[in-house]
C-alpha positions as CSV (number, residue, x, y, z in Angstrom):
1,X,39.6,38.7,116.5
2,X,39.7,34.9,116.0
3,X,39.7,33.6,112.5
4,X,36.5,31.7,112.9
5,X,34.7,34.8,114.2
6,X,35.8,36.8,111.2
7,X,34.8,34.0,108.9
8,X,31.3,33.5,110.4
9,X,30.7,37.3,110.3
10,X,31.9,37.7,106.7
11,X,30.0,34.6,105.6
12,X,26.8,36.1,107.0
13,X,27.6,39.4,105.3
14,X,28.3,37.5,102.0
15,X,24.9,35.7,102.2
16,X,23.0,38.9,103.0
17,X,24.8,40.9,100.3
18,X,24.3,38.2,97.7
19,X,20.6,38.1,98.5
20,X,20.4,41.8,98.0
21,X,22.4,41.8,94.8
22,X,20.1,39.1,93.3
23,X,16.9,40.3,94.8
24,X,14.0,39.5,92.6
25,X,16.0,37.1,90.5
26,X,14.4,33.7,90.0
27,X,17.1,31.0,89.8
28,X,14.8,28.9,87.7
29,X,15.0,31.7,85.0
30,X,18.8,32.0,85.2
31,X,20.5,31.9,81.8
32,X,24.1,31.6,80.9
33,X,26.1,34.6,82.1
34,X,29.3,33.8,80.4
35,X,28.6,36.3,77.6
36,X,28.1,39.2,80.1
37,X,30.9,41.8,80.1
38,X,30.6,43.9,83.2
39,X,32.2,47.4,82.9
40,X,35.8,47.7,84.2
41,X,39.0,49.5,83.3
42,X,41.2,47.3,81.2
43,X,44.8,48.3,80.4
44,X,44.9,46.3,77.2
45,X,41.3,46.2,76.1
46,X,38.8,43.6,74.9
47,X,38.8,44.4,71.2
48,X,40.3,42.0,68.7
49,X,42.9,44.6,67.7
50,X,43.5,46.0,71.2
51,X,47.1,44.8,71.4
52,X,48.1,46.3,68.1
53,X,47.1,49.7,69.2
54,X,49.6,49.8,72.1
55,X,53.2,51.1,71.5
56,X,54.7,49.0,74.2
57,X,55.2,45.4,75.2
58,X,51.9,43.7,76.2
59,X,51.4,40.3,77.8
60,X,48.0,38.7,78.6
61,X,47.4,35.5,80.5
62,X,43.8,34.3,79.9
63,X,41.6,31.9,81.8
64,X,42.7,28.9,79.7
65,X,46.4,29.6,80.5
66,X,45.6,29.9,84.2
67,X,43.8,26.6,84.1
68,X,46.8,25.0,82.5
69,X,49.3,26.5,84.9
70,X,47.4,25.8,88.1
71,X,49.4,28.6,89.9
72,X,49.5,28.6,93.7
73,X,49.7,32.4,93.5
74,X,49.5,35.1,90.9
75,X,53.3,35.5,91.1
76,X,53.6,31.9,89.9
77,X,51.7,32.9,86.8
78,X,53.7,36.1,86.3
79,X,56.9,34.1,86.1
80,X,55.9,33.0,82.7
81,X,56.0,36.6,81.4
82,X,59.2,38.1,80.0
83,X,60.8,40.9,81.9
84,X,59.4,39.8,85.3
85,X,61.5,38.7,88.2
86,X,59.8,37.3,91.3
87,X,61.9,37.5,94.5
88,X,61.6,34.6,97.0
89,X,58.5,34.0,98.9
90,X,58.4,35.3,102.5
91,X,55.6,33.0,103.5
92,X,51.9,32.4,102.7
93,X,52.6,30.9,99.3
94,X,52.7,34.2,97.4
95,X,50.5,36.3,99.8
96,X,53.2,38.9,100.0
97,X,54.2,39.9,96.5
98,X,57.7,40.8,95.5
99,X,57.5,41.6,91.8
100,X,60.2,43.3,89.7
101,X,60.1,44.3,86.1
102,X,63.1,44.8,83.8
103,X,65.7,44.8,86.5
104,X,64.0,47.0,89.0
105,X,64.2,45.8,92.6
106,X,61.3,43.5,93.3
107,X,61.1,44.3,97.1
108,X,57.4,44.6,98.0
109,X,56.6,45.3,94.3
110,X,57.1,49.0,95.0
111,X,58.4,49.7,91.5
112,X,55.3,48.2,89.8
113,X,51.8,49.5,89.7
114,X,49.4,46.7,90.8
115,X,45.7,47.0,89.8
116,X,42.6,44.8,90.1
117,X,40.0,45.5,87.5
118,X,41.7,48.9,87.0
119,X,41.7,49.9,90.7
120,X,44.9,50.2,92.7
121,X,45.5,47.4,95.2
122,X,48.7,48.6,96.8
123,X,47.9,50.1,100.3
124,X,48.6,53.6,99.0
125,X,50.3,55.3,96.1
126,X,51.9,58.4,97.8
127,X,52.4,57.4,101.5
128,X,53.8,53.9,101.2
129,X,53.2,51.7,98.2
130,X,54.9,48.6,99.4
131,X,52.5,45.7,98.6
132,X,51.2,43.6,101.5
133,X,48.4,41.9,99.6
134,X,48.0,39.6,96.6
135,X,44.5,38.4,95.8
136,X,44.0,34.6,95.3
137,X,44.7,33.3,91.8
138,X,41.6,31.1,92.0
139,X,39.2,34.0,91.6
140,X,40.9,35.5,88.5
141,X,40.0,35.1,84.9
142,X,43.2,36.7,83.5
143,X,46.2,39.0,84.0
144,X,47.3,42.0,81.9
145,X,50.9,43.2,81.9
146,X,51.8,46.5,80.2
147,X,55.3,47.9,79.7
148,X,56.0,51.1,77.9
149,X,54.6,54.6,77.5
150,X,50.9,53.6,77.6
151,X,51.3,52.7,81.3
152,X,51.4,56.4,82.2
153,X,47.6,56.5,81.9
154,X,47.2,54.5,85.1
155,X,49.1,56.3,87.8
156,X,52.5,56.8,89.4
157,X,55.1,54.2,90.4
158,X,54.7,52.5,87.0
159,X,58.2,52.9,85.6
160,X,58.7,49.2,85.3
161,X,55.2,48.5,84.2
162,X,51.5,47.9,85.2
163,X,50.0,44.6,86.2
164,X,46.2,44.4,86.1
165,X,44.4,41.4,87.6
166,X,41.0,40.6,86.1
167,X,38.4,39.0,88.3
168,X,35.9,36.4,87.1
169,X,32.5,37.5,85.8
170,X,29.8,35.6,87.7
171,X,28.4,32.6,85.9
172,X,25.2,30.6,86.2
173,X,24.8,28.0,88.8
174,X,26.8,26.7,91.8
175,X,30.4,25.4,91.6
176,X,32.5,23.7,94.3
177,X,36.3,23.4,94.1
178,X,38.6,21.6,96.5
179,X,42.4,21.2,96.6
180,X,44.8,19.4,98.9
181,X,48.6,19.0,98.9
182,X,51.7,18.5,101.0
183,X,52.7,20.7,103.9
184,X,49.1,20.6,105.1
185,X,47.8,22.7,102.2
186,X,44.1,22.7,101.4
187,X,41.7,25.0,99.7
188,X,37.9,25.1,99.4
189,X,36.1,27.4,97.0
190,X,32.4,28.2,96.4
191,X,31.2,30.0,93.4
192,X,27.5,30.9,92.8
193,X,25.8,33.3,90.4
194,X,23.3,33.9,87.8
195,X,21.4,36.3,85.6
196,X,17.9,37.7,85.4
197,X,16.2,37.7,82.0
198,X,13.8,40.4,83.2
199,X,16.2,43.2,84.0
200,X,19.6,42.1,82.7
201,X,21.1,41.9,86.2
202,X,24.0,39.5,86.7
203,X,25.6,38.7,90.1
204,X,27.4,36.2,92.1
205,X,29.9,35.4,94.9
206,X,33.1,33.6,95.3
207,X,34.3,32.4,98.7
208,X,37.8,30.9,99.3
209,X,39.4,29.4,102.4
210,X,42.9,28.1,102.3
211,X,45.6,27.2,104.7
212,X,49.0,25.5,105.0
213,X,51.6,24.6,107.6
214,X,54.2,26.1,105.3
215,X,57.4,24.4,104.1
216,X,59.4,26.4,106.7
217,X,56.7,25.9,109.4
218,X,55.5,29.4,108.5
219,X,51.9,28.5,108.0
220,X,49.0,30.7,107.0
221,X,45.2,30.7,107.1
222,X,43.4,32.8,104.5
223,X,39.8,33.8,103.8
224,X,38.7,35.7,100.7
225,X,35.2,36.8,99.7
226,X,34.3,38.4,96.3
227,X,30.8,39.8,95.6
228,X,30.3,41.0,92.1
229,X,27.3,42.1,90.0
230,X,26.0,44.5,87.5
231,X,23.0,45.7,85.5
232,X,22.3,47.1,82.0
233,X,20.7,50.4,82.9
234,X,19.8,51.1,79.2
235,X,21.0,50.0,75.8
236,X,24.0,52.2,76.1
237,X,24.7,52.3,79.8
238,X,26.0,49.7,82.3
239,X,26.8,49.6,86.0
240,X,28.8,47.1,88.1
241,X,29.6,46.7,91.7
242,X,32.3,44.6,93.4
243,X,33.1,44.0,97.1
244,X,36.0,42.0,98.3
245,X,37.1,41.0,101.8
246,X,40.4,39.3,102.5
247,X,41.8,38.0,105.8
248,X,45.2,36.4,106.2
249,X,47.4,35.4,109.2
250,X,50.9,34.3,108.3
251,X,53.4,33.0,110.8
252,X,56.3,34.7,109.0
253,X,58.9,37.4,109.5
254,X,61.6,39.5,108.0
255,X,64.0,37.0,109.5
256,X,65.4,34.2,107.4
257,X,67.7,31.3,108.0
258,X,71.3,31.8,109.0
259,X,74.1,30.1,106.9
260,X,74.4,26.9,109.0
261,X,70.7,26.5,109.3
262,X,70.4,26.7,105.5
263,X,73.4,24.3,105.0
264,X,71.8,21.8,107.4
265,X,68.5,22.0,105.5
266,X,66.6,23.3,108.5
267,X,62.8,23.2,108.1
268,X,62.0,25.0,111.3
269,X,60.6,28.6,111.4
270,X,63.5,31.0,112.1
271,X,61.1,33.4,113.8
272,X,58.3,31.3,115.3
273,X,56.8,34.1,117.4
274,X,56.4,36.6,114.5
275,X,53.1,37.1,112.8
276,X,52.0,39.0,109.6
277,X,48.3,39.7,109.9
278,X,46.5,41.4,107.0
279,X,42.8,42.3,106.5
280,X,41.5,44.2,103.5
281,X,38.1,45.4,102.4
282,X,37.4,47.1,99.1
283,X,34.5,48.4,97.0
284,X,34.7,49.2,93.2
285,X,31.8,50.8,91.3
286,X,32.1,51.0,87.5
287,X,29.9,52.9,85.2
288,X,30.2,52.6,81.4
289,X,28.3,55.0,79.0
290,X,28.3,54.8,75.2
291,X,27.5,58.4,74.3
292,X,27.7,57.6,70.6
293,X,29.3,55.1,68.3
294,X,32.5,57.1,68.4
295,X,32.4,58.3,72.1
296,X,32.6,56.2,75.2
297,X,33.1,57.0,78.9
298,X,34.1,54.8,81.8
299,X,34.1,55.9,85.4
300,X,35.5,54.0,88.3
301,X,34.9,54.9,92.0
302,X,37.2,52.8,94.3
303,X,37.6,52.5,98.0
304,X,39.8,50.2,100.1
305,X,40.9,49.8,103.7
306,X,43.8,47.5,104.6
307,X,45.2,46.8,108.1
308,X,48.6,45.3,108.4
309,X,49.8,44.2,111.9
310,X,53.3,42.9,111.9
311,X,54.3,41.5,115.3
312,X,58.1,40.7,115.6
313,X,60.1,39.5,118.5
314,X,63.1,41.7,119.3
315,X,66.5,40.4,118.2
316,X,69.5,40.3,120.6
317,X,72.1,38.8,118.3
318,X,72.6,37.1,115.0
319,X,75.2,34.3,114.5
320,X,76.0,31.9,111.7
321,X,73.9,29.3,113.6
322,X,70.8,31.1,114.6
323,X,69.0,34.3,115.5
324,X,68.9,35.0,119.2
325,X,65.7,36.7,120.5
326,X,65.0,38.6,123.6
327,X,63.1,36.4,126.1
328,X,59.6,37.4,127.0
329,X,59.9,36.6,130.7
330,X,62.5,39.2,131.8
331,X,60.2,42.2,132.5
332,X,61.4,44.1,129.4
333,X,59.9,44.8,126.0
334,X,60.4,41.7,123.8
335,X,57.7,42.1,121.1
336,X,56.8,45.0,118.8
337,X,53.9,45.4,116.5
338,X,54.4,47.6,113.5
339,X,50.8,48.1,112.9
340,X,49.4,50.2,110.1
341,X,46.0,51.0,108.6
342,X,45.5,52.5,105.2
343,X,42.4,53.9,103.5
344,X,42.2,54.9,99.9
345,X,39.3,56.6,98.0
346,X,39.4,57.7,94.3
347,X,37.4,58.6,91.2
348,X,38.9,57.7,87.8
349,X,37.0,58.8,84.8
350,X,38.1,58.2,81.2
351,X,36.7,59.4,77.8
352,X,37.6,58.0,74.4
353,X,36.5,59.7,71.2
354,X,37.2,58.9,67.5
355,X,37.2,61.9,65.1
356,X,38.5,63.3,61.9
357,X,40.7,66.4,61.7
358,X,42.7,67.8,58.7
359,X,42.0,64.6,56.7
360,X,43.5,62.4,59.4
361,X,41.6,59.9,61.5
362,X,42.2,60.3,65.2
363,X,41.4,58.5,68.5
364,X,41.8,60.6,71.7
365,X,41.8,59.3,75.3
366,X,41.3,61.8,78.1
367,X,41.1,61.1,81.8
368,X,41.0,62.6,85.2
369,X,41.6,61.0,88.6
370,X,40.9,62.4,92.0
371,X,42.6,60.4,94.8
372,X,42.9,60.6,98.5
373,X,44.6,58.3,101.0
374,X,45.5,58.0,104.7
375,X,47.7,56.0,106.9
376,X,47.6,55.3,110.7
377,X,51.1,54.2,111.6
378,X,51.7,52.8,115.1
379,X,54.4,50.8,116.9
380,X,53.2,48.9,120.0
381,X,55.7,47.3,122.3
382,X,54.9,44.4,124.6
383,X,56.6,42.5,127.4
384,X,54.7,39.3,126.5
385,X,53.6,37.5,123.4
386,X,50.2,39.1,123.6
387,X,49.4,41.3,120.7
388,X,48.9,44.4,122.8
389,X,51.1,46.8,124.9
390,X,52.5,50.3,125.1
391,X,52.1,52.7,122.2
392,X,55.6,54.0,121.4
393,X,54.9,55.6,117.9
394,X,51.8,57.0,116.4
395,X,51.6,58.9,113.1
396,X,48.5,60.0,111.2
397,X,49.5,60.7,107.6
398,X,47.6,61.8,104.5
399,X,48.1,62.4,100.8
400,X,45.9,63.4,97.9
401,X,46.4,64.0,94.2
402,X,44.7,65.3,91.1
403,X,45.9,63.8,87.8
404,X,44.9,64.4,84.2
405,X,46.2,62.7,81.1
406,X,45.5,63.0,77.4
407,X,46.7,60.7,74.6
408,X,45.9,61.1,70.9
409,X,46.4,58.4,68.3
410,X,47.0,59.9,64.8
411,X,46.2,57.3,62.2
412,X,48.5,58.8,59.6
413,X,48.1,55.8,57.3
414,X,46.4,52.4,57.3
415,X,49.5,50.9,58.8
416,X,51.2,53.7,60.8
417,X,50.0,55.4,64.0
418,X,51.7,58.1,66.0
419,X,50.7,58.4,69.7
420,X,51.8,61.4,71.7
421,X,50.5,61.9,75.3
422,X,51.0,63.6,78.6
423,X,50.1,63.0,82.2
424,X,50.1,65.8,84.8
425,X,50.0,64.8,88.5
426,X,49.7,67.2,91.4
427,X,50.0,65.7,94.8
428,X,50.3,66.7,98.5
429,X,51.7,64.7,101.3
430,X,51.2,65.4,105.0
431,X,53.0,63.7,107.9
432,X,51.9,64.2,111.6
433,X,53.4,62.6,114.7
434,X,50.5,62.4,117.2
435,X,52.8,61.9,120.2
436,X,55.3,64.7,119.6
437,X,53.0,67.0,117.8
438,X,55.5,67.5,114.9
439,X,53.9,67.8,111.5
440,X,54.9,68.8,108.0
441,X,53.8,68.6,104.4
442,X,55.3,68.5,100.9
443,X,53.7,69.6,97.6
444,X,54.7,68.5,94.1
445,X,53.5,68.7,90.5
446,X,54.9,66.4,87.8
447,X,54.5,66.6,84.0
448,X,55.1,63.3,82.3
449,X,55.3,63.3,78.5
450,X,55.4,60.4,76.1
451,X,55.4,59.6,72.4
452,X,54.9,56.2,70.8
453,X,54.3,54.7,67.4
454,X,53.1,51.5,65.8
455,X,53.9,50.5,62.2
456,X,52.3,47.4,60.6
457,X,55.0,46.3,58.3
458,X,52.9,43.4,56.9
459,X,49.9,41.4,58.2
460,X,52.3,39.1,60.1
461,X,54.6,41.7,61.8
462,X,54.3,45.1,63.6
463,X,57.0,47.4,64.8
464,X,56.3,49.4,68.0
465,X,58.2,51.8,70.1
466,X,58.0,54.6,72.6
467,X,60.0,57.2,74.5
468,X,58.6,58.4,77.8
469,X,59.5,60.0,81.1
470,X,59.1,57.7,84.1
471,X,57.9,59.0,87.4
472,X,57.4,57.7,90.9
473,X,56.9,60.0,93.9
474,X,59.1,59.9,96.9
475,X,57.1,58.1,99.5
476,X,55.9,60.1,102.5
477,X,58.4,58.7,105.1
478,X,61.3,59.9,102.8
479,X,59.7,63.1,101.6
480,X,59.1,64.4,105.1
481,X,61.3,63.5,108.1
482,X,60.0,62.6,111.5
483,X,60.3,66.2,112.7
484,X,57.9,67.3,109.9
485,X,60.6,68.9,107.7
486,X,60.1,68.7,103.9
487,X,63.2,67.1,102.5
488,X,62.7,68.8,99.1
489,X,63.1,65.4,97.4
490,X,62.6,65.2,93.7
491,X,60.5,62.4,92.5
492,X,62.1,59.3,91.0
493,X,62.6,60.2,87.3
494,X,63.8,58.2,84.4
495,X,64.0,58.5,80.6
496,X,62.7,55.3,79.1
497,X,62.9,53.9,75.6
498,X,61.5,50.8,74.0
499,X,61.6,49.3,70.5
500,X,60.0,46.1,69.6
501,X,58.7,43.7,66.9
502,X,55.7,41.4,67.3
503,X,53.6,39.3,65.1
504,X,52.4,35.9,64.0
505,X,52.9,33.8,60.9
506,X,51.1,30.5,60.7
507,X,51.9,28.4,63.7
508,X,54.7,30.7,64.8
509,X,54.3,33.8,67.1
510,X,56.9,36.2,68.3
511,X,57.5,39.4,70.3
512,X,60.9,40.9,70.9
513,X,61.9,44.3,72.4
514,X,65.0,46.2,73.4
515,X,64.6,48.7,76.3
516,X,66.5,51.3,78.3
517,X,65.7,53.0,81.6
518,X,68.0,55.8,82.5
519,X,67.4,57.1,86.0
520,X,68.4,60.6,86.9
521,X,67.3,60.1,90.4
522,X,66.5,56.7,91.8
523,X,65.1,56.6,95.3
524,X,65.2,53.9,97.9
525,X,62.1,54.5,100.0
526,X,62.3,54.4,103.8
527,X,61.0,51.3,105.6
528,X,60.5,51.8,109.3
529,X,60.3,48.1,109.8
530,X,63.7,47.6,108.1
531,X,65.3,50.4,110.2
532,X,66.2,52.6,107.2
533,X,66.2,56.3,108.3
534,X,66.9,58.3,105.2
535,X,66.3,58.3,101.5
536,X,69.1,57.6,99.0
537,X,69.3,59.0,95.5
538,X,71.5,58.5,92.5
539,X,71.8,57.7,88.8
540,X,71.4,54.3,87.3
541,X,71.0,52.6,83.9
542,X,69.0,49.6,82.9
543,X,69.4,48.2,79.4
544,X,68.3,44.9,78.0
545,X,66.1,42.9,75.7
546,X,63.1,40.5,75.9
547,X,62.2,37.7,73.6
548,X,59.0,35.6,73.6
549,X,58.3,32.8,71.1
550,X,55.5,30.4,70.5
551,X,55.1,27.5,68.1
552,X,52.3,25.0,67.5
553,X,53.9,21.8,66.5
554,X,50.6,20.1,65.7
555,X,47.0,20.2,66.8
556,X,48.1,18.6,70.1
557,X,51.6,19.9,70.9
558,X,52.8,23.5,71.3
559,X,55.9,25.2,72.6
560,X,56.3,28.5,74.4
561,X,59.4,30.2,75.6
562,X,60.8,33.6,76.7
563,X,64.0,35.1,77.9
564,X,65.0,38.5,79.3
565,X,68.6,39.5,79.1
566,X,69.7,42.6,81.0
567,X,73.5,43.0,80.5
568,X,73.4,46.6,81.9
569,X,71.9,47.3,85.3
570,X,74.3,49.5,87.0
571,X,74.9,52.6,89.2
572,X,76.3,55.6,87.4
573,X,78.7,58.0,89.2
574,X,79.2,58.5,92.9
575,X,76.0,58.1,94.9
576,X,74.8,56.7,98.2
577,X,73.1,53.9,96.3
578,X,76.2,52.1,95.1
579,X,79.6,52.5,93.5
580,X,80.0,53.5,89.9
581,X,79.5,50.5,87.7
582,X,78.2,48.2,90.4
583,X,75.2,46.0,89.5
584,X,71.8,46.8,90.9
585,X,70.8,44.3,93.6
586,X,68.3,41.6,92.8
587,X,68.8,42.1,89.0
588,X,69.6,38.8,87.4
589,X,71.1,39.3,83.9
590,X,69.1,36.4,82.5
591,X,65.7,35.0,83.4
592,X,63.8,32.6,81.1
593,X,60.8,30.3,81.0
594,X,60.2,27.5,78.6
595,X,57.1,25.3,78.4
596,X,55.9,22.3,76.3
597,X,52.1,21.8,76.3
598,X,50.1,18.7,75.2
599,X,46.4,18.9,74.6
600,X,44.0,16.2,73.4
601,X,40.3,16.0,73.7
602,X,39.6,17.1,77.3
603,X,43.2,16.5,78.7
604,X,45.8,19.2,79.0
605,X,49.3,19.0,80.5
606,X,52.3,21.4,80.7
607,X,55.9,20.8,81.6
608,X,57.8,24.1,82.2
609,X,61.3,25.2,83.2
610,X,62.1,28.5,84.9
611,X,65.7,29.8,85.1
612,X,67.1,32.7,87.1
613,X,70.8,33.7,86.8
614,X,73.0,34.8,89.7
615,X,72.2,38.0,91.6
616,X,73.8,40.3,94.2
617,X,72.0,41.0,97.5
618,X,73.5,44.4,98.0
619,X,74.7,47.4,96.1
620,X,78.3,46.8,97.1
621,X,78.1,43.5,95.0
622,X,79.4,41.4,97.9
623,X,80.3,38.0,96.5
624,X,81.3,36.1,99.6
625,X,78.6,35.2,102.1
626,X,78.8,37.0,105.4
627,X,78.5,35.4,108.8
628,X,74.7,36.0,109.2
629,X,73.7,35.3,105.6
630,X,72.4,38.7,104.6
631,X,75.1,39.4,102.1
632,X,76.7,37.3,99.4
633,X,75.9,36.3,95.8
634,X,72.7,34.4,95.2
635,X,73.6,31.6,92.9
636,X,71.7,30.8,89.7
637,X,68.9,28.3,90.0
638,X,66.4,26.5,87.7
639,X,63.1,24.8,88.7
640,X,60.8,22.4,86.8
641,X,57.0,22.4,87.2
642,X,54.4,20.0,85.9
643,X,50.7,20.5,85.7
644,X,47.7,18.7,84.2
645,X,43.9,19.0,84.1
646,X,41.2,16.7,82.7
647,X,37.5,17.5,82.1
648,X,35.7,14.2,82.9
649,X,32.6,15.9,81.5
650,X,31.3,19.4,81.1
651,X,30.7,19.8,84.8
652,X,33.4,17.7,86.5
653,X,37.1,18.5,86.2
654,X,40.2,17.2,88.0
655,X,43.6,18.8,88.1
656,X,47.0,18.9,89.7
657,X,50.4,20.5,89.8
658,X,53.9,19.6,91.0
659,X,56.2,22.5,91.6
660,X,60.0,22.1,91.8
661,X,59.7,18.5,90.5
662,X,63.4,17.7,91.2
663,X,63.3,19.3,94.7
664,X,66.0,21.8,93.9
665,X,67.5,23.4,97.0
666,X,68.3,27.1,96.3
667,X,68.4,30.5,97.8
668,X,65.6,32.7,96.7
669,X,66.5,35.8,98.7
670,X,68.8,37.2,101.4
671,X,66.5,40.1,102.1
672,X,65.3,41.5,104.4
673,X,67.3,39.7,107.1
674,X,68.8,36.3,106.3
675,X,68.4,33.4,103.8
676,X,65.0,32.6,102.4
677,X,65.1,29.2,100.7
678,X,63.0,28.6,97.6
679,X,60.0,26.4,97.9
680,X,61.0,22.7,97.8
681,X,59.0,20.1,95.9
682,X,55.3,20.7,96.6
683,X,52.2,19.4,95.0
684,X,48.4,20.1,95.0
685,X,45.6,18.1,93.4
686,X,41.9,18.9,93.3
687,X,38.6,18.7,91.5
688,X,35.7,21.0,90.7
689,X,32.1,20.3,90.0
690,X,29.6,22.7,88.4
691,X,25.9,22.3,89.5
692,X,23.6,23.8,86.9
C-alpha cells in the first residue's frame, strides 16, 4: 500500500476516533488538562518519594529535559543515562533501536525490556523479542529507566533493565510543531485535545509525519498517530484508552560499507534496493481503582499487531571495495522478503496494599499477568524488485504465559526497608512449519527470587542494594528447531548484585552504584535473517560501576555528568560463545556523558559531550580489520551536541539542535554485515505554536 493511501486512511480514522472520544464535549468549555493524570503503569511512580522506595538504580528523564535535549530519537535521550550503550543507527534516525545496558549486547535491544506506559512494545516476549520499532520522541513526556531487582515485576528479558516510555497527556487546545534540517529532514506535528467539565473526560490526538533522505542515502518516511483519552468514572475509579498507529518505510539493510568505501567517505547507500517496512497498531486500556486509602489496584489490557517486511537483495560476493549483488534480470531469485507479523494480547493486574503486622508497617505489591502472542514468519523470494514472489518458508508460531509476582516492603524502621520478592513465570512455546507440517512445543516454568533494601543514612544520602536472579527465556527459534524438536534449552539465567549510594546536598546531587551480573547460561538467540542456525550457551561475567553527578553553579548555570566503567565483561571457561577471558562484543569499558546547561528567563541551552571507548565486534576479540569490514576493533569516539530553545511567549517557542558539532567521522558498528558509520554533523530547527 502506498504511503499516502495509508496516511489518508489513518487520518480519517484519527478524525472519526477523536470525534467519538470527545463526543459531547464543548470546546468552548474546555479547561486546562495539564493537571489530569490518566491511569497507567509506571515503573518508578509519581509520588514524591517514589525513587527512594526502589532498591536499584533509577533514572528519569522528564518533559523539561526532553525539551532541552531536542533528541532526534529516544535513543539520543537514553545516551544521557549511565549504564546505557546505544549501538550505531541502521537507518531511520533511531527507528530501529539497539539499546544495551551494563555491558549486555545492544543488538535489537533484546537484552532490555521496552515498555510504553507499562505495556510491552517489543514485537513479542517469548517468540522473538528483537525490537523493530521505537516510538517518536516528540510524543513522549518522559522516560523511566530501572535497573535492579524491582525490574522483575515487569516481565522477562529484563536482566539489564527496564525502559518505560511515557506518552503525553492530552492538553487543552491545538498545537502545531514543525522542524526542518539537513539531509532533507522535516517533521510536522499536530496536537489537539481538551477536557469536559461536565463529566471529567479528557482526550486528544497527536499526529506526526517525518521523513529524511538519510545521511547514507538510506531515507525514511514515517507516520505516527496517537489517540488518548480517559474519564473519571467515580471519585475512586478512573479509566483511560490509548490507540497508536505507526508506519515507517526505511531504505536500509543489514549491509554496511566495506573498508574502502568507508575510507573514501562514501555517502551512497550500500544496499539501495533493500527496504525495511514496519507498521504497528496498538491499543491499551488502563483501569485504576482506589479500594481504600491503603489499597489500590491498576489493571492494564494491551494488544498490539506489528508487521515487519524486510526485503533484501541477494549477495553474490563481498570485497574490500563493495558488496556485489545478484542481478534481477537473469531469471533467478534475486530478492527475498523476510516478512513477519506479530500479535500480542495481555492482561496485567496489580494490587498494592499497606498494612501493619507484628508491630511493623508493610507495603505489599501483588500482580498477575496473562499473556499470549503469535508470529507469522514467511520468506518470499522474487526474480524482480517487486515486493512479491514465491513463498519458500512459512511458519505459524505461538506462545503464552502466566506470571505472578509478590513483593513486600518491611518498614523495619523509619530509615531502613527490607524488600523481598518473587516472580513465577510459566510459559509455553509452539513452532509450526506450514509447508513441511513439522511442529513442536516447549514448556517451562521459572521462579525468580529477589531481595533488596534501602537505608536512609541521613536526609541527604541513601544506601540501596539488591540481589536477584535474572531470567530471559530462550526465544522460540532456538528453543525448538525447524523440525519441531524441543532443544531442552534452559532459560538465560544470571545472579545479579547491586549496591549504590544516592542523594542530594544543597546544589549537589549524586548517584553511584557497583554491579555484578554472573551468567550461568547466556544465550545468543537465533536470527533467521542473519543466518544463525543454532543457539549458543556459556558462562560470562559483567562487573562495573556507574556514577552520576549534578551541580547547580548558580541560578543560571548547571552541570551534569555520568560515567559507566565496566572493567570486567568476559566469557568464563570453554564455551561456544567465546574463549575464556575474552571480552563480550559491543561492550565498551567506559561510556560517559557530560553536559553544561545555561538557563535564563525563557532561554535554555545545553552543550554536551558523549564518549564511548573502544569495542570488539566479535567474541574472538579480533583487533585487525578483515577484508570486508565485519571484524576488527571499533575505535573509541567522542561527539559533541548543542541544543537551544527559546519561548518567545507562552504560546510560541523556537528551538534547534546540532548533533556531532565537529563532524567526527567514526565507526558506530560492524554488525550485522559491514561498517555502519556514525551520523555526521546534522542539525534541525523548528518552532511550535499553541492555539488556545
